[in-house]
Backbone as a ProteinNet text record, in pm:
[ID]
protein_1_A
[PRIMARY]
MADATLTPRTGDDDRRGSFPAWIWAVYLALFGASVPWYLPADAPLRIWLGLPHWVVISLAATAGVAVFTAFVVHRLWPEE
[TERTIARY]
-1976.4	-1918.8	-1809.7	-1694.6	-1580.1	-1588.8	-1555.3	-1551	-1427.5	-1441.3	-1330.2	-1211.6	-1236	-1125.7	-1049.5	-1103.7	-1037.1	-968.6	-984.5	-923.3	-792.3	-695.7	-569.6	-589.3	-500.4	-506.5	-475.6	-547.2	-520.3	-518.5	-470.6	-463.3	-324.2	-300.9	-173.6	-75.6	-107.2	-13.8	104.9	206	328	311.2	194.2	169.7	82.8	79.5	-4.8	30.7	-71.1	-49.4	-16.7	-5.7	23.8	-104.4	-88.2	-201.8	-228.1	-347.4	-380.3	-289.1	-278.2	-188.3	-229.1	-358.4	-400.9	-341.9	-315.4	-253.9	-113.1	-37.6	98.7	97.5	-1.9	-13	-40.8	-125.7	-153.1	-27.2	45.9	171.5	270.4	281.9	373.8	335.8	207.2	160.5	185	157.2	176.7	324.5	409.2	552.2	606.3	553.7	594.7	555.2	437.5	391.6	467.3	522.5	590.1	725.1	781.4	906.8	870.8	874.1	823.4	919	962.9	1051.8	980	847.5	768.2	744.6	782.9	767.7	884.3	858.8	967.9	1065.7	1193.7	1296.1	1286.5	1239	1231	1093.3	1009.1	875.5	888.3	803.3	809.4	770.3	834.2	807.5	673.8	580.5	450.4	443.6	379.1	366.5	223.8	213.9	85.8	95.3	3.9	-0.1	131.7	196.9	321.7	444.5	430.5	541.4	551.3	668.9	678.6	582.4	525.8	423.9	474	601.7	652.1	657.6	674.7	674	533	433.4	295.2	255.3	294.4	264.4	330.3	455.6	528.2	467.1	432	370.5	233.2	155.2	23.5	36.9	133.8	154.3	203.5	289	337.5	223.2	136.8	18.8	-71.7	-82.4	-159.8	-104.5	28.2	91.2	54.1	59.2	27	-119.1	-209.9	-352.4	-382	-323	-346.3	-289.2	-174	-116.7	-208.4	-263.2	-357.3	-480.2	-529.2	-643	-609.7	-494.3	-455.3	-439.9	-376	-356	-490.1	-575.5	-703.5	-800.9	-808.2	-909.4	-859.5	-732.5	-687.5	-580	-529.1	-421.1	-474.6	-401.9	-450.1	-452.1	-555.4	-569.3	-528.5	-402.8	-355.1	-314.4
21.1	-99.3	-148.6	-171.5	-212.4	-360.3	-392.1	-530.5	-597.5	-720.4	-790.3	-810.8	-817.9	-838.1	-710.1	-596.5	-468.8	-412.6	-476.2	-424.1	-496.9	-427	-493.3	-596.4	-691.6	-794.5	-732.6	-776.9	-732.2	-854.4	-838.4	-949.9	-961.9	-1072.3	-1090.7	-1176.5	-1209	-1292.1	-1208.3	-1273.7	-1205.6	-1125.3	-1134.4	-1059.3	-937.5	-892.8	-779.6	-657.8	-596.1	-476.4	-502.2	-627.6	-656	-643.3	-620.5	-601.2	-727.7	-740.4	-858.3	-869.4	-989.2	-1015.9	-940.4	-911.6	-842.7	-702.8	-638.7	-505.5	-515.6	-613.8	-629.8	-668.7	-746	-782	-659.1	-569.1	-445.2	-360.5	-347.1	-271.3	-333.2	-463.2	-531.2	-503.8	-511.4	-484.5	-339.5	-246	-104.1	-70.7	-121.5	-96.1	-165.1	-282.8	-349.9	-270.7	-209.6	-128.4	2.8	50.7	180.9	176.3	58.3	42.7	-31.7	35.6	-26.5	-128.8	-224.5	-331	-425.5	-427	-520.3	-471.7	-347.3	-295.8	-343	-384.2	-428.9	-314.8	-347.6	-244.8	-186.7	-264	-215.5	-160.3	-136.8	-82	62.4	101.6	239.5	337	450.9	552.1	618.9	608.3	673	790	896.3	1015.9	1022.1	1025.7	1040.5	1165.2	1256.5	1379.7	1457.2	1446.9	1518.8	1452.4	1331.8	1258.8	1120.4	1059.2	920.5	832.3	732.6	649.9	582.4	545.4	477.7	573.7	703.2	801.9	816.6	820.9	832.9	709.6	590.8	467.6	470.3	511	516.6	619	735.4	838.2	794.6	728.2	679.4	573.1	484	381	443.7	543.3	612.3	685.4	749.5	814.2	708.8	591.2	482.4	438.3	432.2	398	502.1	629.6	736.2	729.7	710.7	704.1	580.3	467.1	345.1	357	420	441.8	529.2	635	720.4	641.1	553.8	468.2	377.1	312.3	219.2	293.2	408	483.3	532.3	581.4	636.3	529.1	417.6	316.6	199.7	163.6	37.8	51.5	169.3	187.1	161.1	83.5	55.5	182	196.2	311.5	271	288.9	246.5	365.7
1454.9	1510	1415.6	1467.8	1385.5	1351.7	1230.3	1185.4	1245.9	1290.7	1356.2	1262.3	1132.1	1038.3	1012.5	1053.1	1028.5	1151.9	1264	1385.3	1413.2	1468.9	1501.7	1611.2	1614.1	1717.1	1852.5	1952	2087.9	2177.3	2296.1	2389.4	2447.4	2512.1	2579.8	2501.8	2375.6	2299.9	2252.8	2197.5	2157.7	2028.7	1963.6	1840.4	1867.7	1988	2025.5	1942.1	1884.2	1805.8	1659.9	1619.1	1478.6	1397.1	1268.8	1181.3	1100.3	1046.2	964.2	842.7	791.7	678.8	552.7	534.7	412.9	404.2	517.4	514.9	457.5	502.5	452	304.8	262	120	33.7	83	8.5	-0.9	109.3	105	6.7	7.7	-83.7	-228.7	-259.3	-396.1	-435.4	-345.6	-377.9	-395.4	-308.4	-324.4	-448.7	-480.2	-603.5	-726.7	-723.1	-836.6	-846.6	-736.6	-739.2	-810.2	-825.9	-900.1	-1029.1	-1142.9	-1265.9	-1327.1	-1251	-1297.4	-1391.7	-1386.8	-1465.7	-1608.4	-1638.9	-1775.2	-1860.6	-1983.6	-2070.7	-2099.2	-2102.6	-2125.5	-2266.1	-2360.7	-2498.3	-2533.7	-2434.3	-2459	-2508.1	-2602.3	-2649.8	-2537.8	-2537.6	-2435.8	-2467.1	-2375.3	-2389.8	-2293.3	-2334.1	-2251.2	-2197	-2064.1	-1996.5	-1910.9	-1927.1	-1847.6	-1857	-1970.6	-1991.9	-1932.8	-1880.3	-1817.9	-1881.9	-1877.1	-1921.5	-1841.8	-1906.6	-1841.5	-1714.6	-1710.9	-1591.5	-1472	-1497.8	-1388.8	-1331.9	-1418.9	-1374.1	-1292.8	-1338.4	-1264.9	-1127.2	-1121.6	-995.5	-899.6	-951.1	-866.5	-815.6	-901	-858.7	-749.5	-764	-661.7	-530.9	-540.6	-421.2	-352	-429.6	-371.3	-307.2	-368.6	-309.9	-176	-164.1	-35.8	69.4	32.3	127.4	171.5	77	110.2	194.3	158.2	234.8	376	390.4	523.2	607.5	548.2	620.9	664.2	576.6	611	728.7	722.6	829.2	961.9	959.6	1083.8	1138.1	1050.4	1094.9	1142.8	1072	1102.2	1187.3	1175	1234.1	1341.7	1362.7	1460.3	1599.9	1681.1	1816.5	1901.8	1980.9	2069.3	2210.3	2242	2374.1	2455.4
[MASK]
++++++++++++++++++++++++++++++++++++++++++++++++++++++++++++++++++++++++++++++++

């Protein structure tokens, strides 16, 4: 049984097919994390997994966007 907070809105209103606000908030956070603007410019370069740390952070956030999109499509996409 699907939780009402996880299902897209349905009905005859003008917002038919829109998703809850928390989905857009997650996308905003993930896209914000994918561009490492929040790291200080004078921060020392650290190597994680053989790559600069900002590359690993960006790749992880991008992978998060992909996984979250798959979740939204699989669980919350309207079946019309």
